[in-house]
KEVEXKE-236903 format. One record per residue (C-alpha): x, y negated, z negated; residue number from 1. Coordinates in steps of 0.2 Angstrom, whole numbers, padded with zeros to 4 digits. Layout:
N
node px = X; py = Y; pz = Z; pos = NUM
...
This chain:
393
node px = -0101; py = 0281; pz = 0496; pos = 1
node px = -0113; py = 0291; pz = 0486; pos = 2
node px = -0109; py = 0310; pz = 0487; pos = 3
node px = -0124; py = 0320; pz = 0488; pos = 4
node px = -0130; py = 0324; pz = 0506; pos = 5
node px = -0139; py = 0340; pz = 0502; pos = 6
node px = -0155; py = 0341; pz = 0491; pos = 7
node px = -0152; py = 0348; pz = 0474; pos = 8
node px = -0158; py = 0366; pz = 0470; pos = 9
node px = -0169; py = 0362; pz = 0455; pos = 10
node px = -0183; py = 0350; pz = 0451; pos = 11
node px = -0190; py = 0343; pz = 0436; pos = 12
node px = -0204; py = 0354; pz = 0429; pos = 13
node px = -0214; py = 0337; pz = 0426; pos = 14
node px = -0210; py = 0323; pz = 0437; pos = 15
node px = -0220; py = 0310; pz = 0428; pos = 16
node px = -0208; py = 0296; pz = 0422; pos = 17
node px = -0221; py = 0282; pz = 0422; pos = 18
node px = -0218; py = 0269; pz = 0408; pos = 19
node px = -0237; py = 0267; pz = 0405; pos = 20
node px = -0248; py = 0277; pz = 0405; pos = 21
node px = -0234; py = 0289; pz = 0400; pos = 22
node px = -0234; py = 0307; pz = 0403; pos = 23
node px = -0244; py = 0319; pz = 0391; pos = 24
node px = -0235; py = 0329; pz = 0377; pos = 25
node px = -0228; py = 0346; pz = 0384; pos = 26
node px = -0241; py = 0359; pz = 0386; pos = 27
node px = -0256; py = 0347; pz = 0386; pos = 28
node px = -0272; py = 0353; pz = 0395; pos = 29
node px = -0290; py = 0346; pz = 0395; pos = 30
node px = -0293; py = 0359; pz = 0382; pos = 31
node px = -0286; py = 0347; pz = 0369; pos = 32
node px = -0301; py = 0336; pz = 0371; pos = 33
node px = -0314; py = 0350; pz = 0368; pos = 34
node px = -0318; py = 0344; pz = 0351; pos = 35
node px = -0322; py = 0326; pz = 0356; pos = 36
node px = -0337; py = 0317; pz = 0348; pos = 37
node px = -0344; py = 0313; pz = 0365; pos = 38
node px = -0362; py = 0306; pz = 0366; pos = 39
node px = -0361; py = 0301; pz = 0348; pos = 40
node px = -0362; py = 0283; pz = 0340; pos = 41
node px = -0345; py = 0279; pz = 0335; pos = 42
node px = -0353; py = 0272; pz = 0319; pos = 43
node px = -0360; py = 0289; pz = 0314; pos = 44
node px = -0351; py = 0297; pz = 0300; pos = 45
node px = -0341; py = 0311; pz = 0310; pos = 46
node px = -0335; py = 0300; pz = 0324; pos = 47
node px = -0330; py = 0286; pz = 0312; pos = 48
node px = -0320; py = 0299; pz = 0302; pos = 49
node px = -0311; py = 0303; pz = 0318; pos = 50
node px = -0306; py = 0285; pz = 0320; pos = 51
node px = -0301; py = 0283; pz = 0302; pos = 52
node px = -0290; py = 0299; pz = 0304; pos = 53
node px = -0281; py = 0291; pz = 0319; pos = 54
node px = -0277; py = 0276; pz = 0307; pos = 55
node px = -0271; py = 0287; pz = 0293; pos = 56
node px = -0261; py = 0299; pz = 0303; pos = 57
node px = -0253; py = 0284; pz = 0312; pos = 58
node px = -0248; py = 0275; pz = 0296; pos = 59
node px = -0241; py = 0292; pz = 0288; pos = 60
node px = -0230; py = 0296; pz = 0303; pos = 61
node px = -0223; py = 0278; pz = 0305; pos = 62
node px = -0220; py = 0277; pz = 0286; pos = 63
node px = -0231; py = 0261; pz = 0285; pos = 64
node px = -0229; py = 0253; pz = 0268; pos = 65
node px = -0244; py = 0253; pz = 0256; pos = 66
node px = -0254; py = 0238; pz = 0257; pos = 67
node px = -0253; py = 0236; pz = 0276; pos = 68
node px = -0269; py = 0237; pz = 0286; pos = 69
node px = -0270; py = 0246; pz = 0303; pos = 70
node px = -0284; py = 0245; pz = 0314; pos = 71
node px = -0290; py = 0251; pz = 0332; pos = 72
node px = -0294; py = 0236; pz = 0343; pos = 73
node px = -0299; py = 0233; pz = 0361; pos = 74
node px = -0289; py = 0232; pz = 0377; pos = 75
node px = -0273; py = 0242; pz = 0373; pos = 76
node px = -0258; py = 0233; pz = 0366; pos = 77
node px = -0262; py = 0217; pz = 0376; pos = 78
node px = -0278; py = 0215; pz = 0366; pos = 79
node px = -0269; py = 0218; pz = 0350; pos = 80
node px = -0256; py = 0205; pz = 0353; pos = 81
node px = -0269; py = 0193; pz = 0359; pos = 82
node px = -0280; py = 0196; pz = 0343; pos = 83
node px = -0264; py = 0192; pz = 0333; pos = 84
node px = -0259; py = 0176; pz = 0343; pos = 85
node px = -0276; py = 0169; pz = 0343; pos = 86
node px = -0281; py = 0172; pz = 0325; pos = 87
node px = -0264; py = 0169; pz = 0316; pos = 88
node px = -0255; py = 0154; pz = 0325; pos = 89
node px = -0258; py = 0136; pz = 0323; pos = 90
node px = -0254; py = 0136; pz = 0304; pos = 91
node px = -0236; py = 0131; pz = 0308; pos = 92
node px = -0224; py = 0129; pz = 0322; pos = 93
node px = -0220; py = 0145; pz = 0332; pos = 94
node px = -0205; py = 0152; pz = 0341; pos = 95
node px = -0207; py = 0164; pz = 0355; pos = 96
node px = -0192; py = 0175; pz = 0360; pos = 97
node px = -0193; py = 0180; pz = 0378; pos = 98
node px = -0182; py = 0191; pz = 0388; pos = 99
node px = -0194; py = 0201; pz = 0399; pos = 100
node px = -0211; py = 0200; pz = 0407; pos = 101
node px = -0222; py = 0204; pz = 0393; pos = 102
node px = -0213; py = 0193; pz = 0380; pos = 103
node px = -0214; py = 0179; pz = 0394; pos = 104
node px = -0233; py = 0182; pz = 0394; pos = 105
node px = -0234; py = 0179; pz = 0375; pos = 106
node px = -0225; py = 0162; pz = 0378; pos = 107
node px = -0237; py = 0158; pz = 0392; pos = 108
node px = -0251; py = 0161; pz = 0379; pos = 109
node px = -0244; py = 0150; pz = 0366; pos = 110
node px = -0239; py = 0136; pz = 0378; pos = 111
node px = -0253; py = 0136; pz = 0391; pos = 112
node px = -0268; py = 0144; pz = 0383; pos = 113
node px = -0267; py = 0140; pz = 0365; pos = 114
node px = -0257; py = 0124; pz = 0370; pos = 115
node px = -0249; py = 0123; pz = 0353; pos = 116
node px = -0239; py = 0107; pz = 0352; pos = 117
node px = -0225; py = 0113; pz = 0340; pos = 118
node px = -0219; py = 0128; pz = 0350; pos = 119
node px = -0202; py = 0133; pz = 0357; pos = 120
node px = -0198; py = 0147; pz = 0369; pos = 121
node px = -0180; py = 0155; pz = 0367; pos = 122
node px = -0176; py = 0164; pz = 0383; pos = 123
node px = -0164; py = 0176; pz = 0390; pos = 124
node px = -0162; py = 0184; pz = 0407; pos = 125
node px = -0166; py = 0202; pz = 0411; pos = 126
node px = -0152; py = 0213; pz = 0403; pos = 127
node px = -0149; py = 0202; pz = 0388; pos = 128
node px = -0156; py = 0197; pz = 0371; pos = 129
node px = -0159; py = 0178; pz = 0367; pos = 130
node px = -0150; py = 0170; pz = 0354; pos = 131
node px = -0158; py = 0178; pz = 0339; pos = 132
node px = -0150; py = 0166; pz = 0327; pos = 133
node px = -0159; py = 0152; pz = 0335; pos = 134
node px = -0176; py = 0158; pz = 0328; pos = 135
node px = -0182; py = 0147; pz = 0314; pos = 136
node px = -0191; py = 0157; pz = 0300; pos = 137
node px = -0200; py = 0141; pz = 0293; pos = 138
node px = -0210; py = 0144; pz = 0309; pos = 139
node px = -0219; py = 0159; pz = 0315; pos = 140
node px = -0209; py = 0170; pz = 0327; pos = 141
node px = -0216; py = 0181; pz = 0341; pos = 142
node px = -0206; py = 0194; pz = 0349; pos = 143
node px = -0206; py = 0211; pz = 0357; pos = 144
node px = -0195; py = 0225; pz = 0348; pos = 145
node px = -0192; py = 0234; pz = 0365; pos = 146
node px = -0192; py = 0225; pz = 0382; pos = 147
node px = -0203; py = 0238; pz = 0392; pos = 148
node px = -0199; py = 0229; pz = 0408; pos = 149
node px = -0180; py = 0226; pz = 0405; pos = 150
node px = -0175; py = 0241; pz = 0395; pos = 151
node px = -0167; py = 0229; pz = 0381; pos = 152
node px = -0172; py = 0233; pz = 0363; pos = 153
node px = -0167; py = 0225; pz = 0347; pos = 154
node px = -0153; py = 0234; pz = 0339; pos = 155
node px = -0158; py = 0230; pz = 0321; pos = 156
node px = -0168; py = 0218; pz = 0310; pos = 157
node px = -0152; py = 0209; pz = 0302; pos = 158
node px = -0158; py = 0193; pz = 0310; pos = 159
node px = -0175; py = 0193; pz = 0301; pos = 160
node px = -0173; py = 0187; pz = 0283; pos = 161
node px = -0183; py = 0196; pz = 0270; pos = 162
node px = -0188; py = 0180; pz = 0262; pos = 163
node px = -0196; py = 0170; pz = 0276; pos = 164
node px = -0210; py = 0157; pz = 0277; pos = 165
node px = -0216; py = 0161; pz = 0294; pos = 166
node px = -0223; py = 0178; pz = 0300; pos = 167
node px = -0214; py = 0190; pz = 0311; pos = 168
node px = -0226; py = 0195; pz = 0325; pos = 169
node px = -0219; py = 0210; pz = 0334; pos = 170
node px = -0226; py = 0218; pz = 0350; pos = 171
node px = -0219; py = 0236; pz = 0347; pos = 172
node px = -0229; py = 0245; pz = 0361; pos = 173
node px = -0214; py = 0254; pz = 0369; pos = 174
node px = -0205; py = 0256; pz = 0353; pos = 175
node px = -0217; py = 0263; pz = 0340; pos = 176
node px = -0216; py = 0281; pz = 0338; pos = 177
node px = -0198; py = 0281; pz = 0346; pos = 178
node px = -0189; py = 0269; pz = 0336; pos = 179
node px = -0188; py = 0266; pz = 0317; pos = 180
node px = -0196; py = 0250; pz = 0314; pos = 181
node px = -0191; py = 0240; pz = 0298; pos = 182
node px = -0208; py = 0237; pz = 0290; pos = 183
node px = -0201; py = 0225; pz = 0277; pos = 184
node px = -0195; py = 0213; pz = 0290; pos = 185
node px = -0211; py = 0213; pz = 0300; pos = 186
node px = -0228; py = 0205; pz = 0296; pos = 187
node px = -0239; py = 0210; pz = 0312; pos = 188
node px = -0235; py = 0225; pz = 0323; pos = 189
node px = -0244; py = 0231; pz = 0339; pos = 190
node px = -0244; py = 0245; pz = 0350; pos = 191
node px = -0255; py = 0256; pz = 0362; pos = 192
node px = -0260; py = 0274; pz = 0363; pos = 193
node px = -0253; py = 0276; pz = 0381; pos = 194
node px = -0234; py = 0274; pz = 0377; pos = 195
node px = -0224; py = 0286; pz = 0367; pos = 196
node px = -0237; py = 0298; pz = 0362; pos = 197
node px = -0244; py = 0299; pz = 0379; pos = 198
node px = -0262; py = 0294; pz = 0375; pos = 199
node px = -0275; py = 0287; pz = 0386; pos = 200
node px = -0276; py = 0269; pz = 0389; pos = 201
node px = -0287; py = 0254; pz = 0384; pos = 202
node px = -0286; py = 0256; pz = 0365; pos = 203
node px = -0274; py = 0246; pz = 0355; pos = 204
node px = -0267; py = 0247; pz = 0337; pos = 205
node px = -0264; py = 0231; pz = 0326; pos = 206
node px = -0255; py = 0232; pz = 0309; pos = 207
node px = -0255; py = 0218; pz = 0297; pos = 208
node px = -0244; py = 0215; pz = 0282; pos = 209
node px = -0251; py = 0208; pz = 0266; pos = 210
node px = -0243; py = 0191; pz = 0271; pos = 211
node px = -0252; py = 0192; pz = 0288; pos = 212
node px = -0269; py = 0196; pz = 0279; pos = 213
node px = -0266; py = 0181; pz = 0268; pos = 214
node px = -0263; py = 0170; pz = 0283; pos = 215
node px = -0280; py = 0177; pz = 0291; pos = 216
node px = -0290; py = 0172; pz = 0275; pos = 217
node px = -0282; py = 0155; pz = 0273; pos = 218
node px = -0281; py = 0149; pz = 0291; pos = 219
node px = -0295; py = 0144; pz = 0302; pos = 220
node px = -0289; py = 0142; pz = 0320; pos = 221
node px = -0293; py = 0126; pz = 0329; pos = 222
node px = -0301; py = 0134; pz = 0344; pos = 223
node px = -0317; py = 0145; pz = 0347; pos = 224
node px = -0314; py = 0163; pz = 0343; pos = 225
node px = -0322; py = 0177; pz = 0354; pos = 226
node px = -0331; py = 0191; pz = 0345; pos = 227
node px = -0318; py = 0204; pz = 0350; pos = 228
node px = -0304; py = 0194; pz = 0341; pos = 229
node px = -0313; py = 0190; pz = 0324; pos = 230
node px = -0306; py = 0199; pz = 0310; pos = 231
node px = -0313; py = 0189; pz = 0296; pos = 232
node px = -0330; py = 0186; pz = 0288; pos = 233
node px = -0334; py = 0171; pz = 0278; pos = 234
node px = -0315; py = 0168; pz = 0275; pos = 235
node px = -0311; py = 0186; pz = 0270; pos = 236
node px = -0304; py = 0201; pz = 0280; pos = 237
node px = -0316; py = 0212; pz = 0288; pos = 238
node px = -0310; py = 0228; pz = 0280; pos = 239
node px = -0321; py = 0238; pz = 0290; pos = 240
node px = -0310; py = 0236; pz = 0306; pos = 241
node px = -0296; py = 0245; pz = 0297; pos = 242
node px = -0306; py = 0259; pz = 0291; pos = 243
node px = -0312; py = 0265; pz = 0308; pos = 244
node px = -0327; py = 0252; pz = 0311; pos = 245
node px = -0321; py = 0246; pz = 0328; pos = 246
node px = -0326; py = 0229; pz = 0335; pos = 247
node px = -0332; py = 0236; pz = 0351; pos = 248
node px = -0337; py = 0254; pz = 0357; pos = 249
node px = -0321; py = 0266; pz = 0358; pos = 250
node px = -0320; py = 0281; pz = 0370; pos = 251
node px = -0321; py = 0296; pz = 0359; pos = 252
node px = -0312; py = 0306; pz = 0372; pos = 253
node px = -0297; py = 0294; pz = 0370; pos = 254
node px = -0299; py = 0296; pz = 0351; pos = 255
node px = -0298; py = 0315; pz = 0352; pos = 256
node px = -0283; py = 0314; pz = 0363; pos = 257
node px = -0274; py = 0301; pz = 0352; pos = 258
node px = -0277; py = 0314; pz = 0338; pos = 259
node px = -0269; py = 0327; pz = 0348; pos = 260
node px = -0254; py = 0317; pz = 0351; pos = 261
node px = -0252; py = 0313; pz = 0332; pos = 262
node px = -0254; py = 0331; pz = 0327; pos = 263
node px = -0240; py = 0335; pz = 0340; pos = 264
node px = -0229; py = 0322; pz = 0332; pos = 265
node px = -0232; py = 0330; pz = 0315; pos = 266
node px = -0227; py = 0347; pz = 0322; pos = 267
node px = -0210; py = 0340; pz = 0328; pos = 268
node px = -0206; py = 0333; pz = 0311; pos = 269
node px = -0215; py = 0316; pz = 0312; pos = 270
node px = -0205; py = 0300; pz = 0316; pos = 271
node px = -0188; py = 0308; pz = 0314; pos = 272
node px = -0192; py = 0321; pz = 0328; pos = 273
node px = -0199; py = 0309; pz = 0340; pos = 274
node px = -0185; py = 0297; pz = 0338; pos = 275
node px = -0172; py = 0312; pz = 0341; pos = 276
node px = -0181; py = 0317; pz = 0357; pos = 277
node px = -0181; py = 0299; pz = 0364; pos = 278
node px = -0163; py = 0296; pz = 0360; pos = 279
node px = -0157; py = 0313; pz = 0367; pos = 280
node px = -0166; py = 0308; pz = 0384; pos = 281
node px = -0156; py = 0291; pz = 0383; pos = 282
node px = -0140; py = 0300; pz = 0380; pos = 283
node px = -0143; py = 0312; pz = 0395; pos = 284
node px = -0145; py = 0296; pz = 0406; pos = 285
node px = -0130; py = 0288; pz = 0398; pos = 286
node px = -0119; py = 0302; pz = 0402; pos = 287
node px = -0124; py = 0302; pz = 0420; pos = 288
node px = -0122; py = 0283; pz = 0421; pos = 289
node px = -0104; py = 0284; pz = 0414; pos = 290
node px = -0099; py = 0294; pz = 0429; pos = 291
node px = -0110; py = 0286; pz = 0442; pos = 292
node px = -0102; py = 0271; pz = 0451; pos = 293
node px = -0117; py = 0265; pz = 0460; pos = 294
node px = -0128; py = 0262; pz = 0445; pos = 295
node px = -0127; py = 0253; pz = 0428; pos = 296
node px = -0139; py = 0250; pz = 0413; pos = 297
node px = -0149; py = 0234; pz = 0415; pos = 298
node px = -0145; py = 0231; pz = 0396; pos = 299
node px = -0128; py = 0223; pz = 0396; pos = 300
node px = -0124; py = 0228; pz = 0378; pos = 301
node px = -0125; py = 0247; pz = 0374; pos = 302
node px = -0133; py = 0244; pz = 0356; pos = 303
node px = -0148; py = 0236; pz = 0365; pos = 304
node px = -0151; py = 0250; pz = 0377; pos = 305
node px = -0169; py = 0256; pz = 0376; pos = 306
node px = -0172; py = 0274; pz = 0373; pos = 307
node px = -0189; py = 0274; pz = 0381; pos = 308
node px = -0190; py = 0261; pz = 0396; pos = 309
node px = -0173; py = 0265; pz = 0403; pos = 310
node px = -0170; py = 0252; pz = 0416; pos = 311
node px = -0156; py = 0254; pz = 0428; pos = 312
node px = -0149; py = 0243; pz = 0441; pos = 313
node px = -0140; py = 0246; pz = 0457; pos = 314
node px = -0122; py = 0240; pz = 0458; pos = 315
node px = -0114; py = 0248; pz = 0474; pos = 316
node px = -0105; py = 0235; pz = 0484; pos = 317
node px = -0115; py = 0237; pz = 0500; pos = 318
node px = -0131; py = 0234; pz = 0489; pos = 319
node px = -0125; py = 0219; pz = 0480; pos = 320
node px = -0120; py = 0211; pz = 0496; pos = 321
node px = -0138; py = 0212; pz = 0503; pos = 322
node px = -0150; py = 0197; pz = 0503; pos = 323
node px = -0163; py = 0198; pz = 0489; pos = 324
node px = -0177; py = 0204; pz = 0500; pos = 325
node px = -0166; py = 0218; pz = 0507; pos = 326
node px = -0161; py = 0223; pz = 0489; pos = 327
node px = -0179; py = 0224; pz = 0484; pos = 328
node px = -0183; py = 0234; pz = 0500; pos = 329
node px = -0169; py = 0246; pz = 0497; pos = 330
node px = -0174; py = 0249; pz = 0479; pos = 331
node px = -0191; py = 0252; pz = 0484; pos = 332
node px = -0186; py = 0265; pz = 0497; pos = 333
node px = -0176; py = 0274; pz = 0484; pos = 334
node px = -0191; py = 0275; pz = 0472; pos = 335
node px = -0202; py = 0281; pz = 0487; pos = 336
node px = -0190; py = 0294; pz = 0491; pos = 337
node px = -0191; py = 0301; pz = 0474; pos = 338
node px = -0209; py = 0301; pz = 0474; pos = 339
node px = -0211; py = 0309; pz = 0491; pos = 340
node px = -0200; py = 0323; pz = 0486; pos = 341
node px = -0211; py = 0325; pz = 0470; pos = 342
node px = -0196; py = 0323; pz = 0458; pos = 343
node px = -0200; py = 0306; pz = 0450; pos = 344
node px = -0217; py = 0298; pz = 0451; pos = 345
node px = -0218; py = 0279; pz = 0446; pos = 346
node px = -0200; py = 0277; pz = 0443; pos = 347
node px = -0197; py = 0260; pz = 0452; pos = 348
node px = -0192; py = 0244; pz = 0442; pos = 349
node px = -0206; py = 0233; pz = 0435; pos = 350
node px = -0212; py = 0221; pz = 0449; pos = 351
node px = -0204; py = 0206; pz = 0440; pos = 352
node px = -0188; py = 0214; pz = 0436; pos = 353
node px = -0172; py = 0215; pz = 0446; pos = 354
node px = -0172; py = 0229; pz = 0459; pos = 355
node px = -0168; py = 0246; pz = 0452; pos = 356
node px = -0176; py = 0261; pz = 0443; pos = 357
node px = -0186; py = 0263; pz = 0427; pos = 358
node px = -0186; py = 0280; pz = 0419; pos = 359
node px = -0197; py = 0283; pz = 0404; pos = 360
node px = -0188; py = 0292; pz = 0391; pos = 361
node px = -0201; py = 0293; pz = 0377; pos = 362
node px = -0204; py = 0308; pz = 0366; pos = 363
node px = -0216; py = 0317; pz = 0378; pos = 364
node px = -0203; py = 0318; pz = 0391; pos = 365
node px = -0192; py = 0334; pz = 0390; pos = 366
node px = -0173; py = 0331; pz = 0391; pos = 367
node px = -0172; py = 0346; pz = 0403; pos = 368
node px = -0183; py = 0336; pz = 0416; pos = 369
node px = -0172; py = 0321; pz = 0414; pos = 370
node px = -0157; py = 0332; pz = 0417; pos = 371
node px = -0165; py = 0340; pz = 0433; pos = 372
node px = -0169; py = 0323; pz = 0439; pos = 373
node px = -0152; py = 0316; pz = 0439; pos = 374
node px = -0145; py = 0324; pz = 0454; pos = 375
node px = -0160; py = 0319; pz = 0464; pos = 376
node px = -0156; py = 0301; pz = 0460; pos = 377
node px = -0139; py = 0304; pz = 0467; pos = 378
node px = -0147; py = 0312; pz = 0483; pos = 379
node px = -0159; py = 0299; pz = 0486; pos = 380
node px = -0147; py = 0285; pz = 0484; pos = 381
node px = -0136; py = 0293; pz = 0497; pos = 382
node px = -0150; py = 0293; pz = 0510; pos = 383
node px = -0154; py = 0275; pz = 0506; pos = 384
node px = -0136; py = 0270; pz = 0507; pos = 385
node px = -0134; py = 0279; pz = 0524; pos = 386
node px = -0149; py = 0270; pz = 0531; pos = 387
node px = -0145; py = 0252; pz = 0525; pos = 388
node px = -0126; py = 0253; pz = 0530; pos = 389
node px = -0131; py = 0260; pz = 0547; pos = 390
node px = -0142; py = 0245; pz = 0550; pos = 391
node px = -0128; py = 0233; pz = 0545; pos = 392
node px = -0116; py = 0241; pz = 0558; pos = 393
């Protein structure tokens, strides 16, 4: 029986724990957007310079190697991944590693949309990584770095050979700016503004290694390419995309907001400071989980626990004895109670994931808010337990 009958005495100062769009940086106000180049053509010199500034600051903070290209692309991280898959795949076989919802989406694209005949999907259930050793690096390999909907991340890049024939195509949307990405082991990296730095949605970032650029210039896909996916002209890379000349019209309000987040990150000490804040949030939750019998991490191996999309499963005997529909209802009620009390907004598990909680722990979240939330989790669970065990009597 959970022991927390009375409501805790304090509340998180900021109850926003959504895994995307994520909470803004501490202290953010609309004043941060006051310098936005609204009402201007994004092709004019000053707005274009703002777009280029987002690119250059991002490359600097992330420690992206010389020779890599980074561009702002349409449709958030999804658009960036789609651009990579539709533009780069087909030159050789492809392996897709799938262990949560979004990685399964990329498998669907490869198998059912692009209909590549020489394609394999290497899967694992929620909570685990697939057999990484099964990836064949004579082929292209598509994977997420951090499973946003499962809370399972790659512990390292030791499974990726430095000398490889295929491309390493990595969706890093809930990892970039919170985890140290091994650029020498990657060829394509994507993310969005709405995750770790709390930017506004609808814009994606696409990073290409020299090997990926060479593939773009040597490979012509067998399928028609929509305009927003085209990265080459007459067989050569369209360098303008990677200098602030976006394919479609960007929101200059969102651009200004992205710059605000990047400047804040620099004030924290760059990537090192961002990673430290995320890891501190994970540590706070890990300490609570260790002494709480009704909950466990969805990630089965500690080294694979995400420090951003922190996914928890309910393991109390009364809960696990419920039918699947009742488990979903109990978990939904738990998240609803937290929202009703105004202590955790959008903290329910992803719709396709096992019933439980998903608490964003990215760098814009204060550890003090995580710590203030934890007693409320115990309280809310006690209420749900009382209701469901009463119904079972």
